[in-house]
CHARMM-style PDB file with segment names, atoms N, HN, CA, C and O in Angstrom:
ATOM      1  N   MET     1      36.316  13.322  16.191  1.00  0.00      PROA
ATOM      2  CA  MET     1      35.556  14.110  15.229  1.00  0.00      PROA
ATOM      3  C   MET     1      35.598  13.460  13.849  1.00  0.00      PROA
ATOM      4  O   MET     1      34.615  13.516  13.109  1.00  0.00      PROA
ATOM      5  N   SER     2      36.712  12.850  13.500  1.00  0.00      PROA
ATOM      6  HN  SER     2      37.510  12.805  14.100  1.00  0.00      PROA
ATOM      7  CA  SER     2      36.865  12.224  12.194  1.00  0.00      PROA
ATOM      8  C   SER     2      35.906  11.041  12.025  1.00  0.00      PROA
ATOM      9  O   SER     2      35.367  10.825  10.939  1.00  0.00      PROA
ATOM     10  N   ASP     3      35.695  10.276  13.105  1.00  0.00      PROA
ATOM     11  HN  ASP     3      36.133  10.451  13.987  1.00  0.00      PROA
ATOM     12  CA  ASP     3      34.790   9.125  13.027  1.00  0.00      PROA
ATOM     13  C   ASP     3      33.353   9.562  12.770  1.00  0.00      PROA
ATOM     14  O   ASP     3      32.630   8.929  12.001  1.00  0.00      PROA
ATOM     15  N   LYS     4      32.949  10.638  13.414  1.00  0.00      PROA
ATOM     16  HN  LYS     4      33.536  11.152  14.039  1.00  0.00      PROA
ATOM     17  CA  LYS     4      31.575  11.124  13.204  1.00  0.00      PROA
ATOM     18  C   LYS     4      31.391  11.619  11.774  1.00  0.00      PROA
ATOM     19  O   LYS     4      30.344  11.386  11.170  1.00  0.00      PROA
ATOM     20  N   LEU     5      32.384  12.292  11.233  1.00  0.00      PROA
ATOM     21  HN  LEU     5      33.235  12.481  11.724  1.00  0.00      PROA
ATOM     22  CA  LEU     5      32.307  12.780   9.859  1.00  0.00      PROA
ATOM     23  C   LEU     5      32.265  11.610   8.882  1.00  0.00      PROA
ATOM     24  O   LEU     5      31.497  11.621   7.920  1.00  0.00      PROA
ATOM     25  N   LYS     6      33.097  10.601   9.138  1.00  0.00      PROA
ATOM     26  HN  LYS     6      33.721  10.592   9.920  1.00  0.00      PROA
ATOM     27  CA  LYS     6      33.122   9.425   8.276  1.00  0.00      PROA
ATOM     28  C   LYS     6      31.766   8.708   8.318  1.00  0.00      PROA
ATOM     29  O   LYS     6      31.257   8.271   7.286  1.00  0.00      PROA
ATOM     30  N   GLU     7      31.196   8.592   9.504  1.00  0.00      PROA
ATOM     31  HN  GLU     7      31.609   8.947  10.342  1.00  0.00      PROA
ATOM     32  CA  GLU     7      29.887   7.947   9.642  1.00  0.00      PROA
ATOM     33  C   GLU     7      28.809   8.768   8.944  1.00  0.00      PROA
ATOM     34  O   GLU     7      27.911   8.211   8.312  1.00  0.00      PROA
ATOM     35  N   PHE     8      28.896  10.096   9.058  1.00  0.00      PROA
ATOM     36  HN  PHE     8      29.625  10.549   9.572  1.00  0.00      PROA
ATOM     37  CA  PHE     8      27.928  10.991   8.422  1.00  0.00      PROA
ATOM     38  C   PHE     8      27.982  10.859   6.901  1.00  0.00      PROA
ATOM     39  O   PHE     8      26.948  10.943   6.239  1.00  0.00      PROA
ATOM     40  N   ILE     9      29.161  10.656   6.347  1.00  0.00      PROA
ATOM     41  HN  ILE     9      30.002  10.588   6.885  1.00  0.00      PROA
ATOM     42  CA  ILE     9      29.327  10.513   4.904  1.00  0.00      PROA
ATOM     43  C   ILE     9      28.967   9.095   4.461  1.00  0.00      PROA
ATOM     44  O   ILE     9      28.469   8.911   3.350  1.00  0.00      PROA
ATOM     45  N   ASP    10      29.207   8.102   5.296  1.00  0.00      PROA
ATOM     46  HN  ASP    10      29.612   8.251   6.198  1.00  0.00      PROA
ATOM     47  CA  ASP    10      28.993   6.704   4.920  1.00  0.00      PROA
ATOM     48  C   ASP    10      27.508   6.353   4.792  1.00  0.00      PROA
ATOM     49  O   ASP    10      27.149   5.511   3.969  1.00  0.00      PROA
ATOM     50  N   ILE    11      26.651   6.974   5.579  1.00  0.00      PROA
ATOM     51  HN  ILE    11      26.943   7.658   6.248  1.00  0.00      PROA
ATOM     52  CA  ILE    11      25.217   6.640   5.548  1.00  0.00      PROA
ATOM     53  C   ILE    11      24.601   6.924   4.179  1.00  0.00      PROA
ATOM     54  O   ILE    11      23.951   6.031   3.635  1.00  0.00      PROA
ATOM     55  N   PRO    12      24.762   8.108   3.588  1.00  0.00      PROA
ATOM     56  CA  PRO    12      24.194   8.323   2.247  1.00  0.00      PROA
ATOM     57  C   PRO    12      24.827   7.423   1.177  1.00  0.00      PROA
ATOM     58  O   PRO    12      24.144   6.991   0.248  1.00  0.00      PROA
ATOM     59  N   GLN    13      26.137   7.139   1.307  1.00  0.00      PROA
ATOM     60  HN  GLN    13      26.692   7.490   2.062  1.00  0.00      PROA
ATOM     61  CA  GLN    13      26.788   6.265   0.337  1.00  0.00      PROA
ATOM     62  C   GLN    13      26.195   4.858   0.403  1.00  0.00      PROA
ATOM     63  O   GLN    13      25.971   4.232  -0.633  1.00  0.00      PROA
ATOM     64  N   GLN    14      25.941   4.359   1.604  1.00  0.00      PROA
ATOM     65  HN  GLN    14      26.123   4.867   2.445  1.00  0.00      PROA
ATOM     66  CA  GLN    14      25.343   3.039   1.764  1.00  0.00      PROA
ATOM     67  C   GLN    14      23.930   3.024   1.189  1.00  0.00      PROA
ATOM     68  O   GLN    14      23.518   2.043   0.569  1.00  0.00      PROA
ATOM     69  N   PHE    15      23.198   4.102   1.392  1.00  0.00      PROA
ATOM     70  HN  PHE    15      23.533   4.899   1.896  1.00  0.00      PROA
ATOM     71  CA  PHE    15      21.845   4.212   0.843  1.00  0.00      PROA
ATOM     72  C   PHE    15      21.880   4.148  -0.679  1.00  0.00      PROA
ATOM     73  O   PHE    15      21.063   3.454  -1.285  1.00  0.00      PROA
ATOM     74  N   VAL    16      22.802   4.855  -1.298  1.00  0.00      PROA
ATOM     75  HN  VAL    16      23.465   5.419  -0.805  1.00  0.00      PROA
ATOM     76  CA  VAL    16      22.919   4.856  -2.763  1.00  0.00      PROA
ATOM     77  C   VAL    16      23.319   3.470  -3.254  1.00  0.00      PROA
ATOM     78  O   VAL    16      22.786   3.000  -4.259  1.00  0.00      PROA
ATOM     79  N   ARG    17      24.244   2.808  -2.566  1.00  0.00      PROA
ATOM     80  HN  ARG    17      24.677   3.190  -1.749  1.00  0.00      PROA
ATOM     81  CA  ARG    17      24.647   1.459  -2.953  1.00  0.00      PROA
ATOM     82  C   ARG    17      23.467   0.490  -2.883  1.00  0.00      PROA
ATOM     83  O   ARG    17      23.252  -0.303  -3.800  1.00  0.00      PROA
ATOM     84  N   ASP    18      22.715   0.558  -1.803  1.00  0.00      PROA
ATOM     85  HN  ASP    18      22.890   1.202  -1.058  1.00  0.00      PROA
ATOM     86  CA  ASP    18      21.551  -0.312  -1.652  1.00  0.00      PROA
ATOM     87  C   ASP    18      20.511  -0.025  -2.733  1.00  0.00      PROA
ATOM     88  O   ASP    18      19.897  -0.946  -3.272  1.00  0.00      PROA
ATOM     89  N   GLY    19      20.318   1.243  -3.044  1.00  0.00      PROA
ATOM     90  HN  GLY    19      20.816   1.991  -2.607  1.00  0.00      PROA
ATOM     91  CA  GLY    19      19.366   1.611  -4.095  1.00  0.00      PROA
ATOM     92  C   GLY    19      19.788   1.085  -5.453  1.00  0.00      PROA
ATOM     93  O   GLY    19      18.955   0.606  -6.221  1.00  0.00      PROA
ATOM     94  N   ASN    20      21.081   1.171  -5.755  1.00  0.00      PROA
ATOM     95  HN  ASN    20      21.758   1.561  -5.131  1.00  0.00      PROA
ATOM     96  CA  ASN    20      21.570   0.659  -7.036  1.00  0.00      PROA
ATOM     97  C   ASN    20      21.408  -0.856  -7.119  1.00  0.00      PROA
ATOM     98  O   ASN    20      21.033  -1.376  -8.170  1.00  0.00      PROA
ATOM     99  N   GLN    21      21.685  -1.572  -6.031  1.00  0.00      PROA
ATOM    100  HN  GLN    21      21.990  -1.150  -5.177  1.00  0.00      PROA
ATOM    101  CA  GLN    21      21.497  -3.017  -6.021  1.00  0.00      PROA
ATOM    102  C   GLN    21      20.034  -3.368  -6.246  1.00  0.00      PROA
ATOM    103  O   GLN    21      19.721  -4.291  -6.998  1.00  0.00      PROA
ATOM    104  N   PHE    22      19.151  -2.644  -5.603  1.00  0.00      PROA
ATOM    105  HN  PHE    22      19.405  -1.894  -4.991  1.00  0.00      PROA
ATOM    106  CA  PHE    22      17.715  -2.894  -5.760  1.00  0.00      PROA
ATOM    107  C   PHE    22      17.285  -2.671  -7.205  1.00  0.00      PROA
ATOM    108  O   PHE    22      16.540  -3.480  -7.758  1.00  0.00      PROA
ATOM    109  N   MET    23      17.742  -1.589  -7.820  1.00  0.00      PROA
ATOM    110  HN  MET    23      18.347  -0.932  -7.371  1.00  0.00      PROA
ATOM    111  CA  MET    23      17.337  -1.281  -9.183  1.00  0.00      PROA
ATOM    112  C   MET    23      17.886  -2.297 -10.181  1.00  0.00      PROA
ATOM    113  O   MET    23      17.222  -2.590 -11.175  1.00  0.00      PROA
ATOM    114  N   THR    24      19.068  -2.836  -9.946  1.00  0.00      PROA
ATOM    115  HN  THR    24      19.608  -2.597  -9.139  1.00  0.00      PROA
ATOM    116  CA  THR    24      19.612  -3.829 -10.872  1.00  0.00      PROA
ATOM    117  C   THR    24      18.896  -5.168 -10.722  1.00  0.00      PROA
ATOM    118  O   THR    24      18.835  -5.931 -11.686  1.00  0.00      PROA
ATOM    119  N   ARG    25      18.356  -5.476  -9.552  1.00  0.00      PROA
ATOM    120  HN  ARG    25      18.405  -4.856  -8.769  1.00  0.00      PROA
ATOM    121  CA  ARG    25      17.621  -6.731  -9.353  1.00  0.00      PROA
ATOM    122  C   ARG    25      16.200  -6.658  -9.887  1.00  0.00      PROA
ATOM    123  O   ARG    25      15.615  -7.692 -10.212  1.00  0.00      PROA
ATOM    124  N   CYS    26      15.629  -5.459  -9.986  1.00  0.00      PROA
ATOM    125  HN  CYS    26      16.104  -4.620  -9.722  1.00  0.00      PROA
ATOM    126  CA  CYS    26      14.246  -5.314 -10.440  1.00  0.00      PROA
ATOM    127  C   CYS    26      14.137  -5.663 -11.916  1.00  0.00      PROA
ATOM    128  O   CYS    26      15.004  -5.330 -12.724  1.00  0.00      PROA
ATOM    129  N   THR    27      13.049  -6.343 -12.240  1.00  0.00      PROA
ATOM    130  HN  THR    27      12.344  -6.614 -11.583  1.00  0.00      PROA
ATOM    131  CA  THR    27      12.776  -6.648 -13.638  1.00  0.00      PROA
ATOM    132  C   THR    27      11.363  -6.195 -13.967  1.00  0.00      PROA
ATOM    133  O   THR    27      10.501  -6.117 -13.092  1.00  0.00      PROA
ATOM    134  N   LYS    28      11.143  -5.902 -15.220  1.00  0.00      PROA
ATOM    135  HN  LYS    28      11.844  -5.966 -15.930  1.00  0.00      PROA
ATOM    136  CA  LYS    28       9.827  -5.474 -15.671  1.00  0.00      PROA
ATOM    137  C   LYS    28       8.922  -6.711 -15.705  1.00  0.00      PROA
ATOM    138  O   LYS    28       9.323  -7.753 -16.222  1.00  0.00      PROA
ATOM    139  N   PRO    29       7.703  -6.603 -15.156  1.00  0.00      PROA
ATOM    140  CA  PRO    29       6.828  -7.779 -15.157  1.00  0.00      PROA
ATOM    141  C   PRO    29       6.378  -8.127 -16.581  1.00  0.00      PROA
ATOM    142  O   PRO    29       6.199  -7.255 -17.432  1.00  0.00      PROA
ATOM    143  N   SER    30       6.202  -9.437 -16.805  1.00  0.00      PROA
ATOM    144  HN  SER    30       6.348 -10.145 -16.114  1.00  0.00      PROA
ATOM    145  CA  SER    30       5.696  -9.873 -18.101  1.00  0.00      PROA
ATOM    146  C   SER    30       4.217  -9.518 -18.204  1.00  0.00      PROA
ATOM    147  O   SER    30       3.603  -9.082 -17.230  1.00  0.00      PROA
ATOM    148  N   GLN    31       3.658  -9.708 -19.383  1.00  0.00      PROA
ATOM    149  HN  GLN    31       4.156 -10.062 -20.174  1.00  0.00      PROA
ATOM    150  CA  GLN    31       2.255  -9.372 -19.594  1.00  0.00      PROA
ATOM    151  C   GLN    31       1.361 -10.274 -18.734  1.00  0.00      PROA
ATOM    152  O   GLN    31       0.332  -9.826 -18.227  1.00  0.00      PROA
ATOM    153  N   LYS    32       1.747 -11.526 -18.573  1.00  0.00      PROA
ATOM    154  HN  LYS    32       2.582 -11.890 -18.985  1.00  0.00      PROA
ATOM    155  CA  LYS    32       0.970 -12.462 -17.750  1.00  0.00      PROA
ATOM    156  C   LYS    32       1.008 -12.040 -16.278  1.00  0.00      PROA
ATOM    157  O   LYS    32      -0.020 -12.051 -15.600  1.00  0.00      PROA
ATOM    158  N   GLU    33       2.197 -11.668 -15.785  1.00  0.00      PROA
ATOM    159  HN  GLU    33       3.032 -11.659 -16.336  1.00  0.00      PROA
ATOM    160  CA  GLU    33       2.317 -11.211 -14.394  1.00  0.00      PROA
ATOM    161  C   GLU    33       1.518  -9.931 -14.172  1.00  0.00      PROA
ATOM    162  O   GLU    33       0.859  -9.773 -13.145  1.00  0.00      PROA
ATOM    163  N   TYR    34       1.580  -9.027 -15.131  1.00  0.00      PROA
ATOM    164  HN  TYR    34       2.115  -9.155 -15.966  1.00  0.00      PROA
ATOM    165  CA  TYR    34       0.857  -7.754 -15.019  1.00  0.00      PROA
ATOM    166  C   TYR    34      -0.646  -7.995 -14.964  1.00  0.00      PROA
ATOM    167  O   TYR    34      -1.350  -7.372 -14.169  1.00  0.00      PROA
ATOM    168  N   ALA    35      -1.141  -8.902 -15.811  1.00  0.00      PROA
ATOM    169  HN  ALA    35      -0.569  -9.409 -16.456  1.00  0.00      PROA
ATOM    170  CA  ALA    35      -2.570  -9.214 -15.812  1.00  0.00      PROA
ATOM    171  C   ALA    35      -2.982  -9.853 -14.487  1.00  0.00      PROA
ATOM    172  O   ALA    35      -4.053  -9.550 -13.960  1.00  0.00      PROA
ATOM    173  N   GLN    36      -2.150 -10.726 -13.953  1.00  0.00      PROA
ATOM    174  HN  GLN    36      -1.281 -10.972 -14.381  1.00  0.00      PROA
ATOM    175  CA  GLN    36      -2.461 -11.387 -12.678  1.00  0.00      PROA
ATOM    176  C   GLN    36      -2.512 -10.367 -11.533  1.00  0.00      PROA
ATOM    177  O   GLN    36      -3.406 -10.422 -10.688  1.00  0.00      PROA
ATOM    178  N   ILE    37      -1.572  -9.458 -11.510  1.00  0.00      PROA
ATOM    179  HN  ILE    37      -0.846  -9.413 -12.197  1.00  0.00      PROA
ATOM    180  CA  ILE    37      -1.552  -8.428 -10.465  1.00  0.00      PROA
ATOM    181  C   ILE    37      -2.764  -7.506 -10.615  1.00  0.00      PROA
ATOM    182  O   ILE    37      -3.385  -7.122  -9.624  1.00  0.00      PROA
ATOM    183  N   SER    38      -3.095  -7.155 -11.857  1.00  0.00      PROA
ATOM    184  HN  SER    38      -2.591  -7.467 -12.663  1.00  0.00      PROA
ATOM    185  CA  SER    38      -4.259  -6.282 -12.089  1.00  0.00      PROA
ATOM    186  C   SER    38      -5.552  -6.947 -11.633  1.00  0.00      PROA
ATOM    187  O   SER    38      -6.415  -6.291 -11.049  1.00  0.00      PROA
ATOM    188  N   LYS    39      -5.692  -8.249 -11.898  1.00  0.00      PROA
ATOM    189  HN  LYS    39      -4.992  -8.781 -12.373  1.00  0.00      PROA
ATOM    190  CA  LYS    39      -6.884  -8.973 -11.455  1.00  0.00      PROA
ATOM    191  C   LYS    39      -6.970  -8.991  -9.932  1.00  0.00      PROA
ATOM    192  O   LYS    39      -8.039  -8.779  -9.361  1.00  0.00      PROA
ATOM    193  N   ALA    40      -5.839  -9.245  -9.280  1.00  0.00      PROA
ATOM    194  HN  ALA    40      -4.970  -9.417  -9.744  1.00  0.00      PROA
ATOM    195  CA  ALA    40      -5.831  -9.289  -7.821  1.00  0.00      PROA
ATOM    196  C   ALA    40      -6.211  -7.942  -7.220  1.00  0.00      PROA
ATOM    197  O   ALA    40      -6.944  -7.887  -6.233  1.00  0.00      PROA
ATOM    198  N   VAL    41      -5.721  -6.867  -7.805  1.00  0.00      PROA
ATOM    199  HN  VAL    41      -5.126  -6.912  -8.607  1.00  0.00      PROA
ATOM    200  CA  VAL    41      -6.055  -5.519  -7.315  1.00  0.00      PROA
ATOM    201  C   VAL    41      -7.530  -5.223  -7.549  1.00  0.00      PROA
ATOM    202  O   VAL    41      -8.195  -4.665  -6.676  1.00  0.00      PROA
ATOM    203  N   ALA    42      -8.045  -5.590  -8.715  1.00  0.00      PROA
ATOM    204  HN  ALA    42      -7.505  -6.044  -9.424  1.00  0.00      PROA
ATOM    205  CA  ALA    42      -9.460  -5.349  -9.021  1.00  0.00      PROA
ATOM    206  C   ALA    42     -10.365  -6.131  -8.064  1.00  0.00      PROA
ATOM    207  O   ALA    42     -11.373  -5.606  -7.593  1.00  0.00      PROA
ATOM    208  N   ILE    43     -10.004  -7.380  -7.780  1.00  0.00      PROA
ATOM    209  HN  ILE    43      -9.185  -7.807  -8.163  1.00  0.00      PROA
ATOM    210  CA  ILE    43     -10.789  -8.186  -6.839  1.00  0.00      PROA
ATOM    211  C   ILE    43     -10.734  -7.559  -5.448  1.00  0.00      PROA
ATOM    212  O   ILE    43     -11.747  -7.515  -4.749  1.00  0.00      PROA
ATOM    213  N   GLY    44      -9.581  -7.081  -5.048  1.00  0.00      PROA
ATOM    214  HN  GLY    44      -8.759  -7.117  -5.616  1.00  0.00      PROA
ATOM    215  CA  GLY    44      -9.444  -6.419  -3.751  1.00  0.00      PROA
ATOM    216  C   GLY    44     -10.302  -5.174  -3.653  1.00  0.00      PROA
ATOM    217  O   GLY    44     -10.956  -4.944  -2.636  1.00  0.00      PROA
ATOM    218  N   PHE    45     -10.303  -4.365  -4.710  1.00  0.00      PROA
ATOM    219  HN  PHE    45      -9.772  -4.552  -5.536  1.00  0.00      PROA
ATOM    220  CA  PHE    45     -11.159  -3.169  -4.730  1.00  0.00      PROA
ATOM    221  C   PHE    45     -12.628  -3.554  -4.631  1.00  0.00      PROA
ATOM    222  O   PHE    45     -13.392  -2.927  -3.897  1.00  0.00      PROA
ATOM    223  N   ALA    46     -13.020  -4.583  -5.369  1.00  0.00      PROA
ATOM    224  HN  ALA    46     -12.399  -5.092  -5.965  1.00  0.00      PROA
ATOM    225  CA  ALA    46     -14.427  -5.003  -5.362  1.00  0.00      PROA
ATOM    226  C   ALA    46     -14.833  -5.505  -3.971  1.00  0.00      PROA
ATOM    227  O   ALA    46     -15.906  -5.160  -3.476  1.00  0.00      PROA
ATOM    228  N   ILE    47     -13.989  -6.305  -3.351  1.00  0.00      PROA
ATOM    229  HN  ILE    47     -13.117  -6.585  -3.752  1.00  0.00      PROA
ATOM    230  CA  ILE    47     -14.301  -6.826  -2.014  1.00  0.00      PROA
ATOM    231  C   ILE    47     -14.414  -5.683  -1.006  1.00  0.00      PROA
ATOM    232  O   ILE    47     -15.349  -5.647  -0.206  1.00  0.00      PROA
ATOM    233  N   MET    48     -13.462  -4.754  -1.047  1.00  0.00      PROA
ATOM    234  HN  MET    48     -12.703  -4.784  -1.697  1.00  0.00      PROA
ATOM    235  CA  MET    48     -13.522  -3.622  -0.114  1.00  0.00      PROA
ATOM    236  C   MET    48     -14.750  -2.751  -0.384  1.00  0.00      PROA
ATOM    237  O   MET    48     -15.341  -2.213   0.552  1.00  0.00      PROA
ATOM    238  N   GLY    49     -15.135  -2.608  -1.644  1.00  0.00      PROA
ATOM    239  HN  GLY    49     -14.654  -3.045  -2.404  1.00  0.00      PROA
ATOM    240  CA  GLY    49     -16.328  -1.841  -1.984  1.00  0.00      PROA
ATOM    241  C   GLY    49     -17.585  -2.497  -1.438  1.00  0.00      PROA
ATOM    242  O   GLY    49     -18.452  -1.816  -0.889  1.00  0.00      PROA
ATOM    243  N   PHE    50     -17.694  -3.816  -1.584  1.00  0.00      PROA
ATOM    244  HN  PHE    50     -16.990  -4.369  -2.030  1.00  0.00      PROA
ATOM    245  CA  PHE    50     -18.856  -4.525  -1.058  1.00  0.00      PROA
ATOM    246  C   PHE    50     -18.906  -4.463   0.457  1.00  0.00      PROA
ATOM    247  O   PHE    50     -19.982  -4.312   1.037  1.00  0.00      PROA
ATOM    248  N   ILE    51     -17.755  -4.577   1.105  1.00  0.00      PROA
ATOM    249  HN  ILE    51     -16.881  -4.700   0.634  1.00  0.00      PROA
ATOM    250  CA  ILE    51     -17.726  -4.468   2.570  1.00  0.00      PROA
ATOM    251  C   ILE    51     -18.210  -3.082   2.995  1.00  0.00      PROA
ATOM    252  O   ILE    51     -19.020  -2.964   3.915  1.00  0.00      PROA
ATOM    253  N   GLY    52     -17.723  -2.040   2.335  1.00  0.00      PROA
ATOM    254  HN  GLY    52     -17.066  -2.136   1.588  1.00  0.00      PROA
ATOM    255  CA  GLY    52     -18.158  -0.680   2.659  1.00  0.00      PROA
ATOM    256  C   GLY    52     -19.635  -0.484   2.405  1.00  0.00      PROA
ATOM    257  O   GLY    52     -20.320   0.186   3.178  1.00  0.00      PROA
ATOM    258  N   TYR    53     -20.136  -1.070   1.316  1.00  0.00      PROA
ATOM    259  HN  TYR    53     -19.581  -1.615   0.688  1.00  0.00      PROA
ATOM    260  CA  TYR    53     -21.568  -0.954   0.993  1.00  0.00      PROA
ATOM    261  C   TYR    53     -22.416  -1.617   2.071  1.00  0.00      PROA
ATOM    262  O   TYR    53     -23.405  -1.040   2.522  1.00  0.00      PROA
ATOM    263  N   PHE    54     -22.040  -2.824   2.487  1.00  0.00      PROA
ATOM    264  HN  PHE    54     -21.237  -3.293   2.120  1.00  0.00      PROA
ATOM    265  CA  PHE    54     -22.824  -3.532   3.499  1.00  0.00      PROA
ATOM    266  C   PHE    54     -22.740  -2.864   4.862  1.00  0.00      PROA
ATOM    267  O   PHE    54     -23.724  -2.846   5.602  1.00  0.00      PROA
ATOM    268  N   VAL    55     -21.589  -2.320   5.203  1.00  0.00      PROA
ATOM    269  HN  VAL    55     -20.790  -2.334   4.602  1.00  0.00      PROA
ATOM    270  CA  VAL    55     -21.482  -1.586   6.464  1.00  0.00      PROA
ATOM    271  C   VAL    55     -22.405  -0.374   6.435  1.00  0.00      PROA
ATOM    272  O   VAL    55     -23.107  -0.103   7.409  1.00  0.00      PROA
ATOM    273  N   LYS    56     -22.408   0.349   5.331  1.00  0.00      PROA
ATOM    274  HN  LYS    56     -21.838   0.129   4.539  1.00  0.00      PROA
ATOM    275  CA  LYS    56     -23.291   1.514   5.202  1.00  0.00      PROA
ATOM    276  C   LYS    56     -24.752   1.077   5.223  1.00  0.00      PROA
ATOM    277  O   LYS    56     -25.595   1.743   5.824  1.00  0.00      PROA
ATOM    278  N   LEU    57     -25.052  -0.050   4.563  1.00  0.00      PROA
ATOM    279  HN  LEU    57     -24.367  -0.591   4.075  1.00  0.00      PROA
ATOM    280  CA  LEU    57     -26.414  -0.560   4.518  1.00  0.00      PROA
ATOM    281  C   LEU    57     -26.923  -0.918   5.909  1.00  0.00      PROA
ATOM    282  O   LEU    57     -28.099  -0.707   6.209  1.00  0.00      PROA
ATOM    283  N   ILE    58     -26.063  -1.450   6.753  1.00  0.00      PROA
ATOM    284  HN  ILE    58     -25.108  -1.621   6.510  1.00  0.00      PROA
ATOM    285  CA  ILE    58     -26.437  -1.796   8.120  1.00  0.00      PROA
ATOM    286  C   ILE    58     -26.475  -0.542   8.999  1.00  0.00      PROA
ATOM    287  O   ILE    58     -27.310  -0.439   9.897  1.00  0.00      PROA
ATOM    288  N   HSD    59     -25.583   0.399   8.744  1.00  0.00      PROA
ATOM    289  HN  HSD    59     -24.904   0.315   8.014  1.00  0.00      PROA
ATOM    290  CA  HSD    59     -25.462   1.591   9.591  1.00  0.00      PROA
ATOM    291  C   HSD    59     -26.672   2.521   9.459  1.00  0.00      PROA
ATOM    292  O   HSD    59     -27.094   3.118  10.449  1.00  0.00      PROA
ATOM    293  N   ILE    60     -27.227   2.650   8.273  1.00  0.00      PROA
ATOM    294  HN  ILE    60     -26.884   2.164   7.469  1.00  0.00      PROA
ATOM    295  CA  ILE    60     -28.324   3.602   8.046  1.00  0.00      PROA
ATOM    296  C   ILE    60     -29.549   3.278   8.909  1.00  0.00      PROA
ATOM    297  O   ILE    60     -30.049   4.178   9.585  1.00  0.00      PROA
ATOM    298  N   PRO    61     -30.063   2.026   8.919  1.00  0.00      PROA
ATOM    299  CA  PRO    61     -31.229   1.771   9.777  1.00  0.00      PROA
ATOM    300  C   PRO    61     -30.933   1.925  11.275  1.00  0.00      PROA
ATOM    301  O   PRO    61     -31.765   2.417  12.036  1.00  0.00      PROA
ATOM    302  N   ILE    62     -29.739   1.497  11.678  1.00  0.00      PROA
ATOM    303  HN  ILE    62     -29.063   1.098  11.060  1.00  0.00      PROA
ATOM    304  CA  ILE    62     -29.376   1.648  13.089  1.00  0.00      PROA
ATOM    305  C   ILE    62     -29.319   3.118  13.458  1.00  0.00      PROA
ATOM    306  O   ILE    62     -29.791   3.508  14.526  1.00  0.00      PROA
ATOM    307  N   ASN    63     -28.749   3.937  12.591  1.00  0.00      PROA
ATOM    308  HN  ASN    63     -28.366   3.621  11.724  1.00  0.00      PROA
ATOM    309  CA  ASN    63     -28.660   5.377  12.854  1.00  0.00      PROA
ATOM    310  C   ASN    63     -30.050   5.999  12.902  1.00  0.00      PROA
ATOM    311  O   ASN    63     -30.311   6.862  13.740  1.00  0.00      PROA
ATOM    312  N   ASN    64     -30.952   5.567  12.005  1.00  0.00      PROA
ATOM    313  HN  ASN    64     -30.740   4.866  11.324  1.00  0.00      PROA
ATOM    314  CA  ASN    64     -32.309   6.104  12.019  1.00  0.00      PROA
ATOM    315  C   ASN    64     -33.048   5.719  13.293  1.00  0.00      PROA
ATOM    316  O   ASN    64     -33.829   6.518  13.810  1.00  0.00      PROA
ATOM    317  N   ILE    65     -32.823   4.532  13.805  1.00  0.00      PROA
ATOM    318  HN  ILE    65     -32.188   3.884  13.385  1.00  0.00      PROA
ATOM    319  CA  ILE    65     -33.463   4.097  15.034  1.00  0.00      PROA
ATOM    320  C   ILE    65     -32.960   4.944  16.204  1.00  0.00      PROA
ATOM    321  O   ILE    65     -33.746   5.399  17.034  1.00  0.00      PROA
ATOM    322  N   LEU    66     -31.656   5.147  16.258  1.00  0.00      PROA
ATOM    323  HN  LEU    66     -31.018   4.777  15.583  1.00  0.00      PROA
ATOM    324  CA  LEU    66     -31.057   5.906  17.370  1.00  0.00      PROA
ATOM    325  C   LEU    66     -31.419   7.382  17.298  1.00  0.00      PROA
ATOM    326  O   LEU    66     -31.824   7.962  18.305  1.00  0.00      PROA
ATOM    327  N   VAL    67     -31.287   7.988  16.156  1.00  0.00      PROA
ATOM    328  HN  VAL    67     -30.959   7.517  15.338  1.00  0.00      PROA
ATOM    329  CA  VAL    67     -31.540   9.422  16.016  1.00  0.00      PROA
ATOM    330  C   VAL    67     -33.041   9.702  15.903  1.00  0.00      PROA
ATOM    331  O   VAL    67     -33.519  10.726  16.390  1.00  0.00      PROA
ATOM    332  N   GLY    68     -33.785   8.795  15.262  1.00  0.00      PROA
ATOM    333  HN  GLY    68     -33.396   7.963  14.866  1.00  0.00      PROA
ATOM    334  CA  GLY    68     -35.210   9.000  15.080  1.00  0.00      PROA
ATOM    335  C   GLY    68     -35.973   8.938  16.380  1.00  0.00      PROA
ATOM    336  O   GLY    68     -37.044   9.535  16.489  1.00  0.00      PROA
ATOM    337  N   ALA    69     -35.452   8.227  17.379  1.00  0.00      PROA
ATOM    338  HN  ALA    69     -34.581   7.742  17.290  1.00  0.00      PROA
ATOM    339  CA  ALA    69     -36.126   8.105  18.677  1.00  0.00      PROA
ATOM    340  C   ALA    69     -35.995   9.383  19.479  1.00  0.00      PROA
ATOM    341  O   ALA    69     -36.781   9.611  20.398  1.00  0.00      PROA
ATOM    342  N   ALA    70     -35.030  10.218  19.160  1.00  0.00      PROA
ATOM    343  HN  ALA    70     -34.391  10.033  18.413  1.00  0.00      PROA
ATOM    344  CA  ALA    70     -34.788  11.411  19.967  1.00  0.00      PROA
ATOM    345  C   ALA    70     -35.753  12.504  19.702  1.00  0.00      PROA
ATOM    346  OT1 ALA    70     -35.663  13.568  20.315  1.00  0.00      PROA
TER     347      ALA     70
END
C-alpha cells in the first residue's frame, strides 16, 4: 500500500518539476523572431484561405450540376 501511495504522490511532483524546468528554459522572443513568426502565420492563413476559396469555387458548379439535374 505504501508503494502505491508514494507513486500517487510522486506523479504530481514530477509534473511540477518538469513544468518548472520548462519555464526556466523558455525565453521571450526578440522582436525579429516575433516578426518572423507573425509573417509565417500570416502566410499560412493566406494559403489556407486561398485553398478554401478554390475548393468552394470548384464545388459550387459541381453541386449545381448534380442538384440542378434532379
